[in-house]
VMD Tcl script that builds the backbone (N, CA, C; Angstrom):
set m [mol new atoms 258]
animate dup $m
set s [atomselect $m all]
$s set {name element resname resid chain x y z} {
  {N N MET 1 A 13.341 6.894 16.068}
  {CA C MET 1 A 13.327 7.908 15.057}
  {C C MET 1 A 13.537 7.319 13.669}
  {N N VAL 2 A 14.393 6.319 13.591}
  {CA C VAL 2 A 14.673 5.723 12.286}
  {C C VAL 2 A 13.424 5.038 11.739}
  {N N GLU 3 A 12.725 4.307 12.589}
  {CA C GLU 3 A 11.509 3.623 12.155}
  {C C GLU 3 A 10.465 4.630 11.683}
  {N N THR 4 A 10.343 5.754 12.373}
  {CA C THR 4 A 9.385 6.790 11.984}
  {C C THR 4 A 9.743 7.382 10.633}
  {N N LYS 5 A 11.026 7.575 10.382}
  {CA C LYS 5 A 11.479 8.095 9.088}
  {C C LYS 5 A 11.063 7.157 7.956}
  {N N TYR 6 A 11.314 5.868 8.144}
  {CA C TYR 6 A 10.966 4.912 7.086}
  {C C TYR 6 A 9.456 4.703 6.976}
  {N N TRP 7 A 8.727 4.766 8.076}
  {CA C TRP 7 A 7.258 4.695 8.029}
  {C C TRP 7 A 6.728 5.848 7.180}
  {N N ASN 8 A 7.210 7.055 7.451}
  {CA C ASN 8 A 6.769 8.222 6.691}
  {C C ASN 8 A 7.126 8.086 5.212}
  {N N ALA 9 A 8.319 7.579 4.924}
  {CA C ALA 9 A 8.721 7.369 3.528}
  {C C ALA 9 A 7.790 6.379 2.847}
  {N N ASN 10 A 7.369 5.341 3.582}
  {CA C ASN 10 A 6.451 4.351 3.017}
  {C C ASN 10 A 5.087 4.970 2.732}
  {N N ILE 11 A 4.581 5.788 3.645}
  {CA C ILE 11 A 3.293 6.461 3.442}
  {C C ILE 11 A 3.386 7.444 2.271}
  {N N GLN 12 A 4.460 8.195 2.185}
  {CA C GLN 12 A 4.626 9.142 1.083}
  {C C GLN 12 A 4.700 8.414 -0.256}
  {N N TYR 13 A 5.387 7.280 -0.298}
  {CA C TYR 13 A 5.451 6.491 -1.532}
  {C C TYR 13 A 4.049 6.034 -1.931}
  {N N LEU 14 A 3.287 5.535 -0.962}
  {CA C LEU 14 A 1.909 5.098 -1.224}
  {C C LEU 14 A 1.097 6.259 -1.797}
  {N N LYS 15 A 1.160 7.417 -1.174}
  {CA C LYS 15 A 0.382 8.567 -1.620}
  {C C LYS 15 A 0.804 9.021 -3.015}
  {N N ASN 16 A 2.095 9.026 -3.292}
  {CA C ASN 16 A 2.584 9.429 -4.612}
  {C C ASN 16 A 2.147 8.453 -5.698}
  {N N GLU 17 A 2.204 7.171 -5.397}
  {CA C GLU 17 A 1.770 6.159 -6.364}
  {C C GLU 17 A 0.294 6.327 -6.694}
  {N N LEU 18 A -0.518 6.521 -5.685}
  {CA C LEU 18 A -1.952 6.676 -5.912}
  {C C LEU 18 A -2.258 7.970 -6.659}
  {N N ALA 19 A -1.555 9.035 -6.343}
  {CA C ALA 19 A -1.779 10.317 -7.015}
  {C C ALA 19 A -1.409 10.253 -8.495}
  {N N ALA 20 A -0.450 9.413 -8.834}
  {CA C ALA 20 A -0.003 9.303 -10.224}
  {C C ALA 20 A -0.884 8.381 -11.068}
  {N N SER 21 A -1.770 7.646 -10.415}
  {CA C SER 21 A -2.622 6.692 -11.125}
  {C C SER 21 A -3.890 7.364 -11.631}
  {N N ASN 22 A -4.321 6.977 -12.829}
  {CA C ASN 22 A -5.556 7.497 -13.415}
  {C C ASN 22 A -6.702 6.488 -13.373}
  {N N GLU 23 A -6.484 5.375 -12.709}
  {CA C GLU 23 A -7.490 4.312 -12.634}
  {C C GLU 23 A -8.367 4.483 -11.393}
  {N N LEU 24 A -9.525 3.825 -11.376}
  {CA C LEU 24 A -10.384 3.835 -10.191}
  {C C LEU 24 A -9.865 2.904 -9.108}
  {N N LEU 25 A -9.251 1.803 -9.535}
  {CA C LEU 25 A -8.656 0.857 -8.596}
  {C C LEU 25 A -7.165 0.749 -8.880}
  {N N TYR 26 A -6.375 0.785 -7.849}
  {CA C TYR 26 A -4.931 0.583 -7.967}
  {C C TYR 26 A -4.671 -0.868 -7.591}
  {N N ILE 27 A -4.360 -1.680 -8.590}
  {CA C ILE 27 A -4.134 -3.111 -8.381}
  {C C ILE 27 A -2.645 -3.319 -8.114}
  {N N PRO 28 A -2.250 -3.676 -6.902}
  {CA C PRO 28 A -0.831 -3.767 -6.583}
  {C C PRO 28 A -0.082 -4.835 -7.381}
  {N N ASP 29 A -0.782 -5.861 -7.847}
  {CA C ASP 29 A -0.131 -6.907 -8.647}
  {C C ASP 29 A 0.464 -6.341 -9.942}
  {N N GLU 30 A -0.034 -5.206 -10.387}
  {CA C GLU 30 A 0.392 -4.624 -11.664}
  {C C GLU 30 A 1.466 -3.551 -11.497}
  {N N HIS 31 A 1.958 -3.329 -10.268}
  {CA C HIS 31 A 2.889 -2.246 -9.984}
  {C C HIS 31 A 4.037 -2.731 -9.105}
  {N N GLU 32 A 5.013 -1.847 -8.941}
  {CA C GLU 32 A 6.090 -2.062 -7.976}
  {C C GLU 32 A 5.462 -2.153 -6.580}
  {N N PRO 33 A 5.954 -3.042 -5.722}
  {CA C PRO 33 A 5.335 -3.173 -4.394}
  {C C PRO 33 A 5.311 -1.862 -3.606}
  {N N ILE 34 A 4.170 -1.570 -3.010}
  {CA C ILE 34 A 4.036 -0.418 -2.130}
  {C C ILE 34 A 4.837 -0.668 -0.856}
  {N N SER 35 A 4.714 -1.868 -0.329}
  {CA C SER 35 A 5.353 -2.247 0.920}
  {C C SER 35 A 5.570 -3.758 0.903}
  {N N SER 36 A 6.712 -4.191 1.407}
  {CA C SER 36 A 7.034 -5.614 1.380}
  {C C SER 36 A 8.097 -5.899 2.435}
  {N N PHE 37 A 8.045 -7.052 3.063}
  {CA C PHE 37 A 9.043 -7.406 4.068}
  {C C PHE 37 A 10.461 -7.356 3.495}
  {N N SER 38 A 10.607 -7.666 2.226}
  {CA C SER 38 A 11.938 -7.740 1.616}
  {C C SER 38 A 12.260 -6.544 0.724}
  {N N ASN 39 A 11.545 -5.440 0.862}
  {CA C ASN 39 A 11.763 -4.282 0.007}
  {C C ASN 39 A 13.130 -3.664 0.254}
  {N N LYS 40 A 13.919 -3.501 -0.803}
  {CA C LYS 40 A 15.272 -2.958 -0.673}
  {C C LYS 40 A 15.274 -1.480 -0.296}
  {N N GLU 41 A 14.165 -0.780 -0.521}
  {CA C GLU 41 A 14.036 0.632 -0.146}
  {C C GLU 41 A 13.525 0.784 1.291}
  {N N LEU 42 A 13.379 -0.331 1.987}
  {CA C LEU 42 A 12.880 -0.381 3.368}
  {C C LEU 42 A 11.440 0.101 3.496}
  {N N ARG 43 A 10.656 -0.035 2.419}
  {CA C ARG 43 A 9.218 0.227 2.498}
  {C C ARG 43 A 8.574 -1.088 2.931}
  {N N ARG 44 A 8.425 -1.269 4.231}
  {CA C ARG 44 A 7.907 -2.538 4.727}
  {C C ARG 44 A 6.977 -2.370 5.917}
  {N N TYR 45 A 6.301 -1.268 5.983}
  {CA C TYR 45 A 5.519 -0.966 7.172}
  {C C TYR 45 A 4.021 -1.151 7.006}
  {N N ILE 46 A 3.528 -1.300 5.802}
  {CA C ILE 46 A 2.091 -1.429 5.584}
  {C C ILE 46 A 1.785 -2.880 5.208}
  {N N PHE 47 A 1.064 -3.575 6.066}
  {CA C PHE 47 A 0.695 -4.956 5.769}
  {C C PHE 47 A -0.273 -4.990 4.592}
  {N N HIS 48 A -0.158 -5.998 3.768}
  {CA C HIS 48 A -0.969 -6.098 2.548}
  {C C HIS 48 A -2.462 -6.070 2.834}
  {N N ALA 49 A -2.894 -6.683 3.913}
  {CA C ALA 49 A -4.323 -6.702 4.239}
  {C C ALA 49 A -4.853 -5.309 4.559}
  {N N LEU 50 A -3.967 -4.383 4.911}
  {CA C LEU 50 A -4.384 -3.037 5.303}
  {C C LEU 50 A -4.266 -2.016 4.178}
  {N N TYR 51 A -3.926 -2.453 2.981}
  {CA C TYR 51 A -3.768 -1.520 1.859}
  {C C TYR 51 A -4.973 -0.608 1.656}
  {N N PRO 52 A -6.190 -1.137 1.503}
  {CA C PRO 52 A -7.325 -0.239 1.240}
  {C C PRO 52 A -7.564 0.760 2.373}
  {N N ALA 53 A -7.562 0.284 3.601}
  {CA C ALA 53 A -7.821 1.180 4.733}
  {C C ALA 53 A -6.723 2.234 4.872}
  {N N THR 54 A -5.478 1.836 4.685}
  {CA C THR 54 A -4.367 2.785 4.801}
  {C C THR 54 A -4.438 3.841 3.710}
  {N N SER 55 A -4.826 3.438 2.508}
  {CA C SER 55 A -4.907 4.415 1.419}
  {C C SER 55 A -5.985 5.461 1.685}
  {N N ILE 56 A -7.065 5.081 2.349}
  {CA C ILE 56 A -8.127 6.037 2.697}
  {C C ILE 56 A -7.704 6.877 3.898}
  {N N LEU 57 A -7.173 6.231 4.912}
  {CA C LEU 57 A -6.794 6.923 6.142}
  {C C LEU 57 A -5.774 8.026 5.902}
  {N N PHE 58 A -4.810 7.784 5.025}
  {CA C PHE 58 A -3.757 8.765 4.796}
  {C C PHE 58 A -4.003 9.657 3.583}
  {N N SER 59 A -5.191 9.580 3.028}
  {CA C SER 59 A -5.553 10.492 1.947}
  {C C SER 59 A -5.699 11.901 2.506}
  {N N ASP 60 A -5.180 12.884 1.806}
  {CA C ASP 60 A -5.279 14.265 2.279}
  {C C ASP 60 A -6.716 14.757 2.333}
  {N N THR 61 A -7.581 14.209 1.483}
  {CA C THR 61 A -8.974 14.659 1.413}
  {C C THR 61 A -9.956 13.630 1.971}
  {N N TYR 62 A -9.468 12.464 2.353}
  {CA C TYR 62 A -10.294 11.335 2.795}
  {C C TYR 62 A -11.210 10.835 1.693}
  {N N GLU 63 A -10.967 11.284 0.480}
  {CA C GLU 63 A -11.624 10.747 -0.703}
  {C C GLU 63 A -10.549 9.990 -1.452}
  {N N GLN 64 A -10.886 8.817 -1.917}
  {CA C GLN 64 A -9.841 8.012 -2.540}
  {C C GLN 64 A -10.168 7.690 -3.980}
  {N N LYS 65 A -9.345 8.182 -4.852}
  {CA C LYS 65 A -9.406 7.807 -6.254}
  {C C LYS 65 A -7.982 7.808 -6.744}
  {N N PRO 66 A -7.393 6.711 -6.958}
  {CA C PRO 66 A -7.968 5.367 -6.934}
  {C C PRO 66 A -7.911 4.741 -5.548}
  {N N LEU 67 A -8.646 3.670 -5.393}
  {CA C LEU 67 A -8.593 2.881 -4.166}
  {C C LEU 67 A -7.519 1.825 -4.331}
  {N N LEU 68 A -6.612 1.778 -3.386}
  {CA C LEU 68 A -5.591 0.740 -3.364}
  {C C LEU 68 A -6.241 -0.560 -2.908}
  {N N THR 69 A -6.132 -1.601 -3.700}
  {CA C THR 69 A -6.740 -2.890 -3.357}
  {C C THR 69 A -5.698 -3.831 -2.764}
  {N N ASN 70 A -6.155 -4.983 -2.327}
  {CA C ASN 70 A -5.257 -6.025 -1.826}
  {C C ASN 70 A -4.664 -6.795 -2.995}
  {N N TYR 71 A -3.564 -7.501 -2.737}
  {CA C TYR 71 A -3.030 -8.413 -3.747}
  {C C TYR 71 A -4.030 -9.540 -3.989}
  {N N ASN 72 A -4.021 -10.092 -5.198}
  {CA C ASN 72 A -4.895 -11.224 -5.498}
  {C C ASN 72 A -4.488 -12.467 -4.719}
  {N N GLU 73 A -3.191 -12.713 -4.608}
  {CA C GLU 73 A -2.670 -13.894 -3.918}
  {C C GLU 73 A -1.653 -13.459 -2.874}
  {N N GLN 74 A -1.577 -14.210 -1.798}
  {CA C GLN 74 A -0.558 -13.936 -0.788}
  {C C GLN 74 A 0.807 -14.273 -1.373}
  {N N ASN 75 A 1.755 -13.337 -1.287}
  {CA C ASN 75 A 3.069 -13.586 -1.855}
  {C C ASN 75 A 4.195 -13.501 -0.830}
  {N N GLU 76 A 3.858 -13.332 0.440}
  {CA C GLU 76 A 4.847 -13.335 1.512}
  {C C GLU 76 A 4.286 -14.074 2.717}
  {N N ASP 77 A 5.124 -14.865 3.374}
  {CA C ASP 77 A 4.697 -15.546 4.597}
  {C C ASP 77 A 4.336 -14.514 5.660}
  {N N SER 78 A 3.262 -14.727 6.349}
  {CA C SER 78 A 2.788 -13.876 7.446}
  {C C SER 78 A 2.348 -12.477 7.017}
  {N N ASN 79 A 2.317 -12.195 5.723}
  {CA C ASN 79 A 1.816 -10.903 5.241}
  {C C ASN 79 A 0.581 -11.213 4.397}
  {N N TYR 80 A -0.506 -11.457 5.089}
  {CA C TYR 80 A -1.721 -11.949 4.451}
  {C C TYR 80 A -2.415 -10.851 3.666}
  {N N THR 81 A -3.063 -11.243 2.591}
  {CA C THR 81 A -3.733 -10.259 1.730}
  {C C THR 81 A -5.228 -10.131 2.043}
  {N N PHE 82 A -5.894 -11.199 2.389}
  {CA C PHE 82 A -7.327 -11.178 2.689}
  {C C PHE 82 A -8.131 -10.528 1.570}
  {N N ARG 83 A -7.762 -10.800 0.326}
  {CA C ARG 83 A -8.454 -10.230 -0.832}
  {C C ARG 83 A -9.939 -10.577 -0.812}
  {N N HIS 84 A -10.270 -11.780 -0.355}
  {CA C HIS 84 A -11.674 -12.211 -0.329}
  {C C HIS 84 A -12.526 -11.299 0.562}
  {N N ALA 85 A -11.934 -10.642 1.532}
  {CA C ALA 85 A -12.688 -9.781 2.451}
  {C C ALA 85 A -12.936 -8.393 1.863}
  {N N LEU 86 A -12.203 -8.040 0.825}
  {CA C LEU 86 A -12.377 -6.714 0.234}
  {C C LEU 86 A -13.698 -6.635 -0.488}
}
mol reanalyze $m
mol bondsrecalc $m
mol representation Tube
mol addrep $m
């Protein structure tokens, strides 16, 4: 139950961040981390490589504006960004 609570909090944070943005692309390098292994708010459930897909999947309308992109560079061990694949 605890993990589900924090997973939901992480998804809600992602959705709120995207809703507050007026850009076409949400570049995570320019913002507070959406999710991170070391996040003090325990937002650590969304792997960086899955940012774009997760932002579309959990969109209320399945239309995404802005699109959450991957980080430009990997900044955590084992949390790969795969920016080149985007």
